[in-house]
N, C-alpha and C positions, 0 to 999 in steps of 0.2 A: 504493500500500500504506500509506504513512504517513498519507495522508488518511483512509483507512478506519479506521485505528487511532485517530487523533485524534478522529474523529467518534464512534467507539464510546465512548471515554473521556469525551467531552463529554456524551454521553447519560447515562452513569452519574452524572456529577457533577450534572447537572440533576435526576436522580431523587432524590438526597440532598437537594438544595436544596428540592425540592417536598415531600418526604415524610420529614422528620426524625423524626416521631412513629412512622412504621412501623419505622424502625431501632430506636428506643427500645423499642417494644412487643415486637419479636422478641427483643431481647437480654434483656429482663426475663422474658419468657415462657420462654425457654430455661432461664434460671436457675431458674425455678419449676417446670419440668418439663412445661409445657403444649406448648411448641415448635410454634407454628403456622408451619410451614415456608414457606408461601406469602407471609408478610408481608415478606420481604426479597428484593431483586432478585438474580438469578443473578450479575451482575457483582460485587456487593458480597460475596456469599458466596465468589466466586472469589478476591477480594483477601484475605479473612480466611484462607481455606484456604491460599493461597500463602504468607502470612506464617508460618503455622504450619509448613508443610512446610519452609520455608527455615530456620526456627529450631528446630524440633522441641521447642518449649517452653522453649528457652534462647537467650540472646543476642538479637541484633537483626537484622532483615532490611534490607539496604541498598536504596536506591531503584533503583540499577542492577541489582541481583540480581532484584528484583521485576519490573522492566521486561523483563528477559530471560526470566524465568519465564513472564510473562503475555503476552509479545510486544506490549507497549504502550510508547509513547514515555515516557521518564523524566519529562518535564515533566508529563505527564498523571498519572503515578503519584504524583508529589509532591502535586499538587492533591487527588487522591482521599484520600491518607493524611491530609492536613490536615483534610479534611471528616470522615473517620471518627474522627479524634481529637477533633473538636469536638461529636460527638453526645452526648446526655445520657441515660444514662451513656456515656462514650466506649467505643468498641469496640477501640481500640488507642491506644498512646502513640507519639507521633512527635516526633523532634527533628531539626532540619536538620543534615545531615552525620553524623548518628548512627543513621539508620534508624528502623525501627518494631518494636514488639513488642506482642503482644495483651494486652488487659486480661482479667480473668476472664470478663466477658461476651462479649468477642470470641472468646476461646478456646472457649467453649461452642458458639458458632455454628459455628466452624471444625470442631470435633470432631463435631458433629451432621452436617455436610455430609460429612465423611470417613466417618462410620458409614454413611450412605446409599451413598456411593461404593463402599466395600469390600464391603458386603453385595451390592450390585448386581453387582460383578465376580464374586463367588463364585456368585451365582445364574445369571449368564450362562454361566459356566464349567461348573458342575455340572449345571444343569437344562436348559440350552439348547445345550450342546455347543460353545460358543465356545472357541477356543484361548486360552492365557494371554496371548498377545501381541495378542489382538483385543479384550479386554474393557475396557481403560482408556478409550478414546475413547467407547465406547458408554455406559459408566457416567458419564463426564463430562457427557454430554448428558442423562441421566436423573436424576441425583442431585438436581437442583433442583426437580423437578416431582412426585416421588412423595410421597404423604401419609404421615403417621406411622403410620396404620393399615396401609398397604401395606408400609412398612418392617417393622412388627411381624410381618406375615404371612410376609414373606420370611425373617426370622430364625427363625420357628417352623418353616417348611418345611425350612430347612437345619439345624435342630437347634441353634439358638443358637451358631453357629460362633465360634471365637476368631481365625481367620486367613483372609485372602483368598488367592487363588491364587498370589500372589507372596510369601507369607509375612508380609505386613504385618498387625499386630494390628488387629482390628476394635474400635473403642471400645465399651465396655459401654453398657447402657441408661442408666446414670448418667453417661455421657460421660467415663469414666476409662479409662486405658490401663495394661496391666501394665508393670512395669519390665522392662528388657531389658539383658542383658550382652553383646550382640553387638558385634563390631568389624568394620571393613572388611577384606575379604580382602587388600587391599594391605598390611596391617600384618603379615601372617604371614611367617615365614622358614623356611628348610629344616629339616626334621625335625618341624615342627609339623603336627598333624592338627586338622581342624575339620569342623563340620557346617554346611551352608548353611541359614540361617534366613529370609532374605528377599533379594529382588532389586528394585531400583528399577524401576518399571513404565512409565516414560514413553517408552521407546525400543523399539518393536516389533521392529526389526531385531536389537537386542541380545538380547531375550528369545528370538527364534528361534535365534540363534547359540548361546546358552547351552543351550537345550533340546537342540540337536543334539550338544553336548558332554557332556550329562548333568549340567550344573551347574544344578540345580533345588532348591527347598527340600527339606531332609532328606538331600540327597546328602552323602556323606562325602568329604573331600578330604585328600590328603597332599602337603605341599609338598616338592619334591625339590631345587629350586635357585632362586636369586634373582640377578638381574643388577643390580649397583649402577649400571651405565652407563645403562640405559634403564628400570629398574624392572620388567622383565618377571619374572613368576613362572612357574616350571615346576611342574606338579602332576599328580597322578593322581587319577582319580575312582573312588570305590568300590574294588573289587578289580581294576580294570583295570590291565594292564601298560603300556598306552599312555600316553605323557606328552603333556599339552597345555600350550600356552604362552599366557598372557594378559598384556596390557600394562595400564598404569594406567587407561586409558580404560574397561577392563572391570572390573578389580579394585576400582576405587573405586565401583562400582555394586552390589557384592555384599557382603552382611553375613553373618558366620559366628559360631559359638560354638565355643570350643576343646573338644576331646574327648580 
């Protein structure tokens, strides 16, 4: 397993060594709005998207966090971050022991990839009948290969949607995102009421579990009790009299807004 991971990372690194102009061209084209998506490799887009997802536009992503997120050896991640920081213009800023954060150019690439991903998730869900726990992996495979024209057609067919099936906002055509006032479900306490706005989409088993419990985007929750010992939240969904119990492994994956 480690050999395959190291081999994959080495291939990505060789791509940057051989094609620094391709990285530069895509970054600049994204900024200018032309966005020739095929100019950048899938692996590099995955790195930039991972940094964005881990930082959400703030802070820095550590090497270990990226290695876990991408399932790649930390040493290979370090090498790739150094190369992406050395492109002209750089796609990210990297400091040893301080992690990485995206530059303006790198963030545009990440947001373009995320726009593809979330539009594809919604297309698969609404138009092809995929369940919300099935769309993430399919969209991961397709996001790197669709053209900008195909992206536009999907958006038009879906009515230029704002949210994907998990409640995540879809970047606008200008690659901006709306502000959000959502907080983690784990931060709520007894007596508070909230509406689910989004659920992290990387764990199909979690999505299936939440769906069975009715904890989906737009569901209204009432917190009935909280355990200081284990962090468990007891809550009711909608007008149900049934009480459900969720631990931190679940409540740290669900975002809500107070009502």
